[in-house]
C-alpha positions in Angstrom: 0.0 0.2 0.0 2.8 2.6 0.4 4.4 1.9 -2.9 1.0 2.9 -3.8 0.4 6.3 -2.4 3.7 7.6 -2.7 3.1 8.9 -5.7 -0.4 10.7 -4.5 1.9 12.2 -1.8 4.5 13.5 -3.9 1.6 15.0 -6.1 0.0 16.4 -2.8 2.5 18.4 -1.8 3.5 19.8 -5.3 0.4 21.3 -5.2 0.1 22.5 -1.7 2.9 24.9 -2.2 0.6 27.8 -1.5 0.6 27.8 2.4 -1.8 29.3 4.2 0.2 31.3 7.1 0.7 34.2 4.9 -2.9 34.5 4.8 -4.0 34.3 8.6 -5.6 37.7 8.3 -9.2 36.2 6.9 -9.0 33.3 9.9 -11.8 34.7 11.5 -14.1 34.4 9.1 -17.0 32.1 9.4 -18.0 30.2 6.4 -20.6 28.4 8.5 -22.7 31.7 9.0 -22.7 32.4 5.5 -26.6 32.3 3.7 -27.2 32.1 0.2 -29.3 35.2 -1.6 -31.5 33.5 -4.1 -29.9 31.8 -6.8 -30.7 29.3 -10.3 -27.8 28.0 -11.5 -27.2 25.4 -14.9 -24.8 23.8 -15.8 -23.6 21.2 -18.9 -20.5 19.3 -18.6 -18.6 16.7 -20.5 -16.9 13.6 -18.2 -14.5 10.9 -19.1 -13.7 8.2 -16.2 -11.6 5.3 -16.2 -11.5 3.2 -13.1 -9.4 0.0 -12.0 -9.9 -2.4 -9.0 -8.4 -6.1 -8.2 -9.3 -8.3 -4.9 -8.0 -11.6 -3.7 -10.7 -13.8 -2.3 -10.4 -16.4 0.3 -13.5 -18.1 1.0 -14.2 -21.7 3.1 -17.2 -23.6 4.1 -19.2 -26.4 5.7 -21.9 -28.7 4.4 -23.0 -31.7 6.1 -21.0 -34.0 3.4 -18.4 -32.0 2.7 -15.9 -29.0 3.5 -14.2 -26.9 1.3 -11.9 -23.8 0.1 -12.1 -21.3 -2.5 -9.4 -18.9 -3.5 -10.8 -16.1 -6.2 -8.3 -13.0 -7.9 -10.6 -10.4 -9.5 -9.4 -7.7 -11.8 -11.9 -5.3 -13.0 -11.5 -2.3 -15.8 -14.7 0.4 -16.2 -14.4 3.6 -18.5 -16.9 5.8 -20.1 -18.2 8.8 -21.2 -21.1 11.3 -19.8 -22.9 14.2 -21.1 -25.0 15.7 -17.7 -27.1 19.0 -17.8 -27.5 19.9 -14.0 -29.8 22.8 -12.5 -29.8 24.0 -8.7 -32.5 26.4 -7.6 -31.8 27.7 -4.2 -34.2 29.8 -2.3 -35.0 30.3 1.6 -38.1 28.1 0.6 -36.3 26.0 -1.4 -33.5 23.9 -2.2 -33.7 22.2 -5.9 -31.5 20.0 -7.9 -32.5 18.5 -11.2 -29.8 16.0 -13.3 -30.2 14.3 -16.9 -27.1 12.4 -17.3 -26.1 10.2 -21.1 -24.0 7.7 -20.3 -21.9 5.4 -22.4 -19.4 3.1 -20.7 -18.1 -0.5 -20.4 -16.1 -2.5 -18.8 -13.9 -5.5 -18.6 -12.7 -8.0 -15.8 -11.2 -11.4 -15.3 -11.5 -14.3 -12.0 -9.5 -16.6 -11.6 -10.3 -18.9 -9.0 -9.5 -22.1 -7.2 -12.0 -24.9 -5.2 -10.3 -27.7 -2.9 -13.2 -30.1 -1.8 -13.0 -32.5 0.7 -16.2 -35.1 2.1 -16.9 -38.3 2.9 -18.2 -41.4 0.1 -14.7 -39.9 -1.6 -16.6 -36.7 -2.6 -13.2 -34.8 -3.4 -11.8 -32.7 -6.0 -9.8 -30.0 -7.3 -11.5 -27.4 -9.9 -9.5 -24.3 -11.5 -12.1 -21.9 -13.4 -10.8 -18.9 -15.4 -13.8 -16.6 -16.3 -13.6 -13.1 -18.4 -16.7 -10.8 -18.7 -16.8 -7.3 -21.6 -19.9 -5.0 -21.4 -20.9 -1.8 -22.9 -23.9 0.3 -22.1 -25.7 3.3 -23.3 -28.0 4.9 -20.6 -30.4 7.9 -20.4 -31.0 8.9 -16.8 -33.3 11.6 -15.1 -33.2 12.7 -11.1 -34.7 15.6 -9.4 -34.3 15.9 -5.3 -36.3 18.8 -4.1 -35.9 20.0 -0.2 -39.4 22.4 0.2 -38.9 24.1 3.6 -41.6 25.3 6.6 -40.7 27.0 9.8 -37.8 26.0 11.7 -36.0 24.5 8.9 -38.3 21.6 9.3 -38.8 20.1 5.0 -40.6 17.8 2.9 -38.5 15.9 0.7 -39.9 14.9 -2.9 -37.3 13.0 -5.1 -38.5 11.5 -8.3 -36.2 9.2 -10.8 -36.4 7.5 -13.9 -34.1 6.0 -16.9 -33.4 3.8 -19.2 -30.6 2.0 -20.4 -28.9 -0.7 -23.1 -26.4 -3.2 -22.3 -24.7 -5.9 -24.4 -22.3 -7.8 -22.9 -20.5 -11.3 -23.0 -19.5 -13.8 -20.4 -17.2 -16.8 -20.7 -16.5 -20.0 -17.9 -14.0 -22.2 -18.8 -12.7 -24.9 -16.3 -11.5 -27.2 -19.2 -14.4 -29.9 -18.7 -17.7 -29.9 -21.3 -19.6 -27.6 -18.4 -17.5 -24.7 -20.1 -19.6 -22.0 -21.6 -19.9 -18.6 -23.2 -23.1 -16.5 -22.9 -23.7 -13.3 -25.1 -26.2 -11.2 -23.2 -28.9 -8.4 -24.3 -30.7 -6.4 -22.1 -33.1 -3.5 -21.9 -34.5 -2.1 -18.8 -36.3 1.3 -17.5 -36.4 2.0 -14.1 -38.4 4.8 -11.7 -38.7 5.5 -8.4 -39.9 8.3 -5.8 -38.9 9.4 -2.9 -41.0 10.8 0.2 -39.9 11.7 3.0 -39.8 14.5 5.6 -36.8 16.0 8.0 -35.5 19.1 9.6 -32.1 20.9 8.6 -30.5 22.4 5.8 -27.1 22.5 4.4 -26.2 25.5 2.1 -23.9 25.8 -0.8 -20.6 28.4 0.3 -18.0 28.0 -2.5 -18.8 31.4 -3.3 -17.8 32.9 0.0 -15.0 31.1 0.2 -14.2 32.6 -3.2 -14.7 36.1 -2.1 -12.2 35.1 0.5 -9.6 34.1 -2.0 -10.0 37.1 -4.0 -9.6 39.7 -1.1 -6.5 37.4 0.5 -4.8 38.2 -2.9 -5.5 41.7 -3.1 -4.4 41.9 0.4 -1.2 39.9 -0.3 -0.3 42.7 -2.9 -1.1 45.7 -0.5 -4.2 46.7 -2.5 -6.6 46.0 0.0 -7.4 49.4 1.4 -8.9 47.5 4.7 -10.0 44.4 6.3 -13.4 43.7 6.0 -15.7 42.5 8.3 -17.7 39.8 8.6 -20.7 41.3 6.8 -19.1 43.3 4.3 -17.7 39.6 2.8 -20.9 38.2 3.1 -21.9 41.3 0.8 -19.3 40.6 -1.7 -19.6 36.8 -1.2 -23.8 37.4 -2.1 -22.7 39.6 -5.2 -20.4 37.0 -6.2 -23.4 34.6 -6.2 -25.6 36.5 -8.2 -23.4 37.6 -10.8 -22.2 34.5 -11.5 -25.4 32.9 -12.3 -26.8 35.6 -14.4 -28.1 34.3 -18.2 -25.8 35.2 -20.7 -24.9 33.3 -23.8 -22.0 35.1 -24.8 -18.8 34.1 -22.8 -16.9 37.2 -23.6 -20.0 39.8 -22.8 -20.5 37.8 -19.5 -17.3 38.1 -18.2 -17.0 41.6 -19.1 -20.3 42.0 -16.7 -19.2 39.9 -14.2 -15.7 41.5 -13.9 -17.5 44.8 -14.1 -19.6 44.3 -11.2 -16.7 42.9 -8.8 -14.9 45.9 -9.0 -17.6 48.3 -9.0 -18.5 46.9 -5.3 -15.0 47.0 -4.3 -14.4 50.5 -5.7 -18.1 52.6 -4.0 -17.2 50.6 -0.6 -13.8 52.2 -0.8 -12.2 48.6 -0.4 -9.4 49.5 -3.1 -8.5 52.8 -4.1 -9.3 54.3 -7.9 -6.2 54.0 -9.1 -6.2 50.2 -10.2 -2.9 48.8 -10.9 -1.8 45.9 -13.5 -1.7 43.8 -10.3 -5.3 44.6 -9.0 -6.7 43.4 -12.7 -4.5 40.3 -12.7 -5.6 39.2 -9.7 -9.1 40.1 -9.7 -9.4 38.1 -13.0 -7.2 35.4 -12.1 -9.6 34.4 -8.6 -12.5 35.2 -10.6 -11.4 32.5 -13.7 -9.5 30.1 -11.7 -10.6 30.1 -8.2 -12.6 27.6 -7.6 -14.1 25.8 -4.7 -17.2 23.3 -3.3 -18.3 23.9 0.5 -21.1 23.2 2.4 -22.2 24.0 5.6 -24.4 22.5 7.6 -26.5 19.5 8.9 -29.8 17.3 7.8 -31.8 14.7 8.9 -33.9 12.8 7.0 -36.8 10.1 7.0 -38.0 8.7 3.3 -40.2 5.8 1.4 -39.3 5.2 -1.9 -40.9 2.7 -3.8 -39.2 1.5 -7.5 -40.3 -0.2 -10.2 -37.4 -1.9 -12.8 -38.6 -4.0 -16.0 -36.1 -5.8 -17.9 -36.4 -7.3 -21.5 -33.3 -9.8 -21.1 -31.8 -11.9 -24.2 -29.3 -14.4 -23.7 -27.7 -17.2 -25.9 -25.5 -19.9 -24.0 -22.7 -21.7 -26.5 -20.6 -24.7 -25.1 -17.0 -24.7 -25.5 -16.1 -28.5 -25.3 -19.0 -30.6 -26.7 -21.5 -30.6 -29.7 -24.8 -29.4 -28.0 -26.7 -26.7 -30.1 -26.6 -23.0 -28.6 -29.4 -22.2 -26.3 -31.6 -19.2 -26.4 -33.5 -17.7 -23.9 -35.9 -14.4 -23.5 -37.0 -13.4 -20.7 -39.4 -9.8 -19.8 -40.1 -9.1 -16.2 -41.3 -6.5 -13.7 -39.0 -6.0 -10.3 -40.8 -3.9 -7.6 -40.3 -3.0 -4.2 -39.4 -0.1 -1.5 -36.8 1.6 0.4 -36.9 2.6 3.9 -34.2 5.1 5.0 -33.1 7.2 8.0 -30.1 9.4 7.2 -28.2 12.1 8.8 -25.5 14.3 6.6 -23.5 17.0 8.8 -20.9 19.2 7.1 -18.7 21.8 8.8 -16.2 23.9 7.5 -13.8 24.4 10.4 -12.4 27.0 9.1 -11.2 28.7 5.7 -8.6 25.5 4.9 -10.7 22.4 6.1 -13.7 20.5 6.1 -14.8 17.9 8.0 -17.8 15.7 6.8 -20.3 13.1 8.3 -23.0 10.6 6.8 -25.0 7.9 8.6 -27.9 6.3 7.0 -29.9 3.1 8.0 -31.8 1.4 4.9 -34.3 -1.7 4.8 -35.0 -2.9 1.6 -38.0 -5.1 0.2 -37.8 -6.3 -3.3 -40.1 -8.5 -5.4 -40.5 -10.0 -9.2 -43.3 -11.7 -11.7 -39.8 -13.7 -12.6 -39.8 -17.0 -10.9 -35.8 -17.4 -10.8 -36.3 -13.9 -8.6 -37.0 -14.8 -5.3 -38.3 -12.3 -2.5 -35.5 -10.3 -0.9 -35.1 -8.4 2.2 -32.2 -7.1 3.6 -31.0 -4.1 5.9 -27.9 -2.3 5.7 -26.2 0.5 8.5 -23.4 3.0 6.7 -21.2 5.6 8.0 -18.6 8.0 6.1 -16.5 10.5 8.3 -14.1 12.4 6.6 -11.4 15.7 6.5 -10.6 17.8 3.5 -8.1 20.2 3.2 -8.2 23.4 0.8 -4.3 24.5 0.6 -5.3 27.1 -2.0 -7.9 28.4 -4.5 -7.3 25.1 -7.3 -6.7 22.2 -4.9 -9.0 19.7 -2.3 -7.5 17.0 -0.5 -9.4 14.3 1.5 -9.1 11.7 3.4 -12.1 9.6 4.4 -13.3 6.5 6.6 -16.3 4.4 5.8 -18.5 1.4 7.6 -20.8 -1.0 6.3 -22.7 -3.4 7.8 -25.5 -5.3 5.9 -27.5 -8.5 6.5 -29.8 -10.2 3.8 -32.5 -12.1 5.6 -33.4 -15.3 3.4 -29.6 -16.5 3.1 -29.2 -15.3 7.0 -26.1 -13.4 5.2 -23.7 -10.9 7.3 -21.4 -8.1 5.4 -19.3 -5.6 6.9 -17.0 -3.4 4.6 -14.0 -1.2 6.2 -12.5 1.2 3.7 -10.4 4.3 3.4 -10.5 6.7 0.5 -7.8 9.5 -0.4 -9.6 12.2 -2.7 -7.6 14.7 -4.9 -10.0 17.2 -6.8 -7.6 19.7 -9.4 -9.2 22.8 -10.7 -7.1 23.5 -14.0 -9.6 26.7 -15.4 -13.2 27.4 -15.7 -13.8 24.0 -17.9 -11.8 21.4 -17.0 -11.2 19.7 -13.7 -9.5 16.6 -12.4 -11.1 14.3 -10.2 -8.4 11.3 -8.7 -9.5 8.7 -5.8 -7.6 5.8 -4.4 -9.6 3.5 -2.3 -8.5 0.5 0.3 -11.1 -1.5 1.9 -11.5 -5.1 3.4 -14.5 -6.9 3.5 -16.0 -10.1 5.5 -18.8 -12.1 4.5 -20.8 -14.8 6.3 -23.6 -16.9 5.1 -25.7 -19.4 6.8 -28.0 -20.4 4.6 -30.8 -23.4 5.1 -30.7 -25.5 1.8 -33.4 -27.6 2.6 -33.0 -29.9 5.7 -29.2 -28.9 5.7 -27.2 -25.8 7.0 -24.6 -24.6 4.6 -22.4 -21.8 6.0 -19.7 -20.2 4.4 -16.8 -17.3 5.3 -16.0 -14.6 2.8 -12.6 -12.4 3.7 -11.3 -10.0 0.9 -9.0 -6.8 0.4 -9.8 -5.3 -2.9 -8.2 -2.0 -4.4 -9.8 1.4 -6.3 -8.3 3.8 -8.5 -10.5 6.0 -10.2 -9.5 8.9 -12.6 -12.4 11.8 -13.5 -11.5 14.3 -16.2 -14.5 16.8 -16.4 -15.0 19.5 -19.2 -17.9 21.9 -18.9 -19.5 23.3 -22.0 -21.6 25.8 -20.1 
């Protein structure tokens, strides 16, 4: 693990050269106290992402007639392109987020396994298996999440989602016997769900306030700022930043002129800078407006919700045998899965100061699912998850995060218990108003125990495996 993390450590240090100690004058400003004005924000983003993961799974189990041990090594690579439209509306009574995403992605995986079975009546055998999977998928997803506020930060949650996708996949299993085969699958599916909930609390986006402080820090650094601003004066500047950044203007050049002019007028009118502008002032203002970017959030939110859902699938499969002359098998299945989730969650975002952010999320979910497809049995499961982390913002372009996650899950029919523990390291870098980079690395460990009652026998198995996951995402904003 040390060798994997070392390049990230070097990169983090390289990107953090803009130390914040010289900007201690504005440490008194409290992001958590900032409240946004009413605004609407829209974006159209094009993204490319690539992921790599590997895991090593060791399992042992017992049956009344035999015991077994499995070893499984897995490698999986995924990649894709997406075009996403996002619209945010924020008022004192409403926080609404709508997104529409067109997705094209694919994956490739390889699993290598070995099984050693020992039992009575000469029921002993060893088996090596190699399987390969490949899939491409195209889809369109719609999601809307709306928090509608009453008094004392009480809210009603409404959240419709819908989408459809088409995928084409291949699966090959080879164990050098007549049971080896290759599957070709085609799946056309659609889904819809609706979240209905109540809760208390509010999480506010405070990134514009942080951008205003970045501008003031740089003006002070170059000796241009005439005075140090109070909390209320910084809030006024931040509200102007929010207002002009979300004004509709299709000509990007005219938009930039209007934005810079608005901020410049406020700084002069309030006497924050002198009327004689230097080149350093204009370049500082331009640089912070164009190239300073940060997402910060503040607040707490407790939610209780129900989420009924339905999934339709039209599934075709063709099975071809590798080592015998049996004819290929064809099967077409159409079915509905339906059910619901009961969710209780708590989210907390705290900007500890201008440079550090603390995040906490806890969620309990119980899901019930049924299907009109006979091979899909009724299923109940519950899970409890918690995520805790800190994010450091060394400068206006960079954020570095570390997160700890724990998940506990139980599936009732299979009597399966799972615990997963993981550490996540995350780097975000803002190249320009259009181009952003996100790199994340996760190391995790999972333990699964199953006590499945099969007819009159109790079959017990235990899975233990670590996994590594590396993700790189490059996003280009069209507007």
